[in-house]
C-alpha beads as a LAMMPS data file, in Angstrom:
LAMMPS data file: protein, C-alpha beads

157 atoms
156 bonds

1 atom types
1 bond types

-500.0 500.0 xlo xhi
-500.0 500.0 ylo yhi
-500.0 500.0 zlo zhi

Masses

1 110.0

Atoms # bond

1 1 1 12.807 2.661 20.194
2 1 1 10.928 3.331 23.438
3 1 1 8.108 0.981 22.483
4 1 1 10.548 -1.770 21.495
5 1 1 12.464 -1.295 24.749
6 1 1 9.174 -1.750 26.611
7 1 1 8.732 -5.112 24.896
8 1 1 6.027 -4.020 22.499
9 1 1 5.823 -5.161 18.888
10 1 1 6.362 -2.109 16.721
11 1 1 5.008 -1.438 13.261
12 1 1 6.324 1.607 11.422
13 1 1 5.188 3.439 8.304
14 1 1 7.371 4.465 5.417
15 1 1 6.544 6.636 2.418
16 1 1 8.844 5.535 -0.432
17 1 1 7.993 8.472 -2.688
18 1 1 8.037 11.269 -0.112
19 1 1 10.875 13.731 -0.616
20 1 1 13.707 12.951 -0.651
21 1 1 12.938 9.449 -1.959
22 1 1 16.580 8.327 -2.151
23 1 1 16.821 8.579 1.658
24 1 1 13.716 6.490 2.368
25 1 1 15.353 3.020 2.388
26 1 1 17.885 4.292 4.925
27 1 1 15.097 5.738 7.069
28 1 1 13.470 2.318 7.135
29 1 1 16.764 0.718 8.157
30 1 1 17.083 3.255 10.991
31 1 1 13.568 2.377 12.144
32 1 1 14.480 -1.304 12.122
33 1 1 17.646 -0.580 14.107
34 1 1 15.517 1.327 16.638
35 1 1 13.391 -1.792 17.173
36 1 1 10.709 -1.864 14.486
37 1 1 9.315 -5.325 13.814
38 1 1 7.201 -4.585 10.731
39 1 1 6.998 -1.866 8.081
40 1 1 3.885 -0.706 6.252
41 1 1 4.581 1.232 3.062
42 1 1 2.382 4.024 1.796
43 1 1 1.027 3.849 -1.743
44 1 1 3.371 4.441 -4.616
45 1 1 2.505 5.065 -8.234
46 1 1 3.443 1.614 -9.529
47 1 1 4.436 -1.904 -8.518
48 1 1 7.788 -1.265 -10.220
49 1 1 8.465 1.651 -7.869
50 1 1 7.565 -0.568 -4.908
51 1 1 9.877 -3.271 -6.234
52 1 1 12.739 -0.753 -6.507
53 1 1 12.166 0.510 -2.970
54 1 1 11.937 -2.953 -1.399
55 1 1 15.060 -4.087 -3.270
56 1 1 16.984 -0.993 -2.134
57 1 1 15.848 -1.483 1.460
58 1 1 16.782 -5.177 1.457
59 1 1 20.150 -4.388 -0.161
60 1 1 21.132 -2.142 2.755
61 1 1 20.028 -4.599 5.426
62 1 1 16.314 -4.149 6.063
63 1 1 15.096 -7.592 7.088
64 1 1 11.790 -6.918 8.848
65 1 1 8.574 -7.919 7.085
66 1 1 7.307 -5.277 4.662
67 1 1 3.592 -4.849 4.055
68 1 1 2.688 -2.764 1.016
69 1 1 -0.449 -0.732 0.508
70 1 1 -2.983 -1.250 -2.241
71 1 1 -5.082 1.797 -3.014
72 1 1 -8.784 0.919 -3.002
73 1 1 -11.130 3.393 -4.675
74 1 1 -14.354 2.870 -6.611
75 1 1 -15.720 6.385 -6.964
76 1 1 -14.598 10.009 -7.122
77 1 1 -14.779 10.574 -3.358
78 1 1 -12.711 7.533 -2.404
79 1 1 -10.125 8.380 -5.068
80 1 1 -9.940 12.012 -3.932
81 1 1 -9.183 10.988 -0.353
82 1 1 -6.157 9.014 -1.542
83 1 1 -5.054 11.599 -4.112
84 1 1 -5.030 14.355 -1.500
85 1 1 -3.328 12.493 1.336
86 1 1 0.268 13.684 1.861
87 1 1 2.983 11.163 1.020
88 1 1 0.773 8.875 -1.069
89 1 1 1.181 8.431 -4.791
90 1 1 -1.372 6.969 -7.175
91 1 1 -1.089 6.250 -10.871
92 1 1 -3.311 8.969 -12.401
93 1 1 -3.958 6.869 -15.506
94 1 1 -5.207 3.964 -13.372
95 1 1 -7.437 6.278 -11.335
96 1 1 -8.912 7.842 -14.474
97 1 1 -9.478 4.368 -15.963
98 1 1 -11.496 3.304 -12.892
99 1 1 -13.490 6.509 -12.592
100 1 1 -14.385 6.641 -16.289
101 1 1 -15.341 2.960 -16.538
102 1 1 -18.985 2.054 -17.229
103 1 1 -18.977 0.310 -13.814
104 1 1 -16.452 2.090 -11.555
105 1 1 -17.201 -0.285 -8.680
106 1 1 -16.202 -3.357 -10.692
107 1 1 -13.270 -1.514 -12.270
108 1 1 -11.997 -0.384 -8.866
109 1 1 -12.190 -3.895 -7.465
110 1 1 -10.413 -5.310 -10.522
111 1 1 -7.692 -2.640 -10.283
112 1 1 -7.069 -3.358 -6.593
113 1 1 -6.936 -7.132 -7.152
114 1 1 -4.503 -6.709 -10.058
115 1 1 -2.306 -4.324 -8.076
116 1 1 -2.290 -6.623 -5.048
117 1 1 -1.284 -9.628 -7.121
118 1 1 1.565 -7.665 -8.713
119 1 1 2.781 -6.425 -5.343
120 1 1 2.637 -9.867 -3.733
121 1 1 5.029 -11.159 -6.405
122 1 1 7.761 -8.770 -5.266
123 1 1 10.505 -10.568 -3.340
124 1 1 10.556 -9.271 0.220
125 1 1 6.889 -8.271 0.384
126 1 1 5.224 -10.044 3.310
127 1 1 1.652 -8.920 2.699
128 1 1 -0.686 -6.188 1.615
129 1 1 -2.751 -3.516 3.286
130 1 1 -6.027 -2.772 1.514
131 1 1 -6.051 0.939 2.110
132 1 1 -8.325 3.837 1.494
133 1 1 -11.970 4.676 1.826
134 1 1 -12.887 2.212 -0.976
135 1 1 -16.314 3.820 -1.359
136 1 1 -17.767 7.250 -0.786
137 1 1 -21.134 5.650 0.016
138 1 1 -20.374 4.473 3.561
139 1 1 -17.847 2.745 5.776
140 1 1 -19.839 -0.480 5.505
141 1 1 -19.775 -0.311 1.693
142 1 1 -16.007 0.236 1.845
143 1 1 -15.531 -2.747 4.152
144 1 1 -17.655 -4.940 1.887
145 1 1 -15.598 -3.906 -1.137
146 1 1 -12.363 -4.736 0.674
147 1 1 -13.801 -8.113 1.694
148 1 1 -14.554 -8.899 -1.953
149 1 1 -11.024 -7.871 -2.939
150 1 1 -9.479 -9.994 -0.195
151 1 1 -11.521 -13.022 -1.173
152 1 1 -10.588 -12.646 -4.832
153 1 1 -6.903 -12.371 -3.947
154 1 1 -7.070 -15.462 -1.710
155 1 1 -9.055 -17.519 -4.187
156 1 1 -7.033 -16.495 -7.227
157 1 1 -10.134 -15.231 -9.063

Bonds

1 1 1 2
2 1 2 3
3 1 3 4
4 1 4 5
5 1 5 6
6 1 6 7
7 1 7 8
8 1 8 9
9 1 9 10
10 1 10 11
11 1 11 12
12 1 12 13
13 1 13 14
14 1 14 15
15 1 15 16
16 1 16 17
17 1 17 18
18 1 18 19
19 1 19 20
20 1 20 21
21 1 21 22
22 1 22 23
23 1 23 24
24 1 24 25
25 1 25 26
26 1 26 27
27 1 27 28
28 1 28 29
29 1 29 30
30 1 30 31
31 1 31 32
32 1 32 33
33 1 33 34
34 1 34 35
35 1 35 36
36 1 36 37
37 1 37 38
38 1 38 39
39 1 39 40
40 1 40 41
41 1 41 42
42 1 42 43
43 1 43 44
44 1 44 45
45 1 45 46
46 1 46 47
47 1 47 48
48 1 48 49
49 1 49 50
50 1 50 51
51 1 51 52
52 1 52 53
53 1 53 54
54 1 54 55
55 1 55 56
56 1 56 57
57 1 57 58
58 1 58 59
59 1 59 60
60 1 60 61
61 1 61 62
62 1 62 63
63 1 63 64
64 1 64 65
65 1 65 66
66 1 66 67
67 1 67 68
68 1 68 69
69 1 69 70
70 1 70 71
71 1 71 72
72 1 72 73
73 1 73 74
74 1 74 75
75 1 75 76
76 1 76 77
77 1 77 78
78 1 78 79
79 1 79 80
80 1 80 81
81 1 81 82
82 1 82 83
83 1 83 84
84 1 84 85
85 1 85 86
86 1 86 87
87 1 87 88
88 1 88 89
89 1 89 90
90 1 90 91
91 1 91 92
92 1 92 93
93 1 93 94
94 1 94 95
95 1 95 96
96 1 96 97
97 1 97 98
98 1 98 99
99 1 99 100
100 1 100 101
101 1 101 102
102 1 102 103
103 1 103 104
104 1 104 105
105 1 105 106
106 1 106 107
107 1 107 108
108 1 108 109
109 1 109 110
110 1 110 111
111 1 111 112
112 1 112 113
113 1 113 114
114 1 114 115
115 1 115 116
116 1 116 117
117 1 117 118
118 1 118 119
119 1 119 120
120 1 120 121
121 1 121 122
122 1 122 123
123 1 123 124
124 1 124 125
125 1 125 126
126 1 126 127
127 1 127 128
128 1 128 129
129 1 129 130
130 1 130 131
131 1 131 132
132 1 132 133
133 1 133 134
134 1 134 135
135 1 135 136
136 1 136 137
137 1 137 138
138 1 138 139
139 1 139 140
140 1 140 141
141 1 141 142
142 1 142 143
143 1 143 144
144 1 144 145
145 1 145 146
146 1 146 147
147 1 147 148
148 1 148 149
149 1 149 150
150 1 150 151
151 1 151 152
152 1 152 153
153 1 153 154
154 1 154 155
155 1 155 156
156 1 156 157
């Protein structure tokens, strides 16, 4: 509220699956009422869960743009960072599928692109946040992976 009162644009986080999850849409509404201009959601275990949260938030009056997070991981280290971060949820089957693939890099990119496309179809979702380390090799490798994902999403490939 203080930032909004000072004339600043305010982005706020929300963790749909953090306990107690049934209160999370109302928390987002309270943030909007305090002056938030944009919400960024933490990872949830499935696009369906994101859809349910966004619908519940919109149903009670949340009207600010909602950006949803896409977990990007292509190796054990980048997956572990996301798995161990409080308030984030990942689909363990999807993570295991990527990590056990013959080419985890390609599988991780494909998984992120597929998740992003599913999330962008949800009514009320304004955009996506490609989130996570993406690669345990280096920050540059992670950035390059995210660039590939973004290009594939934009191009429809």
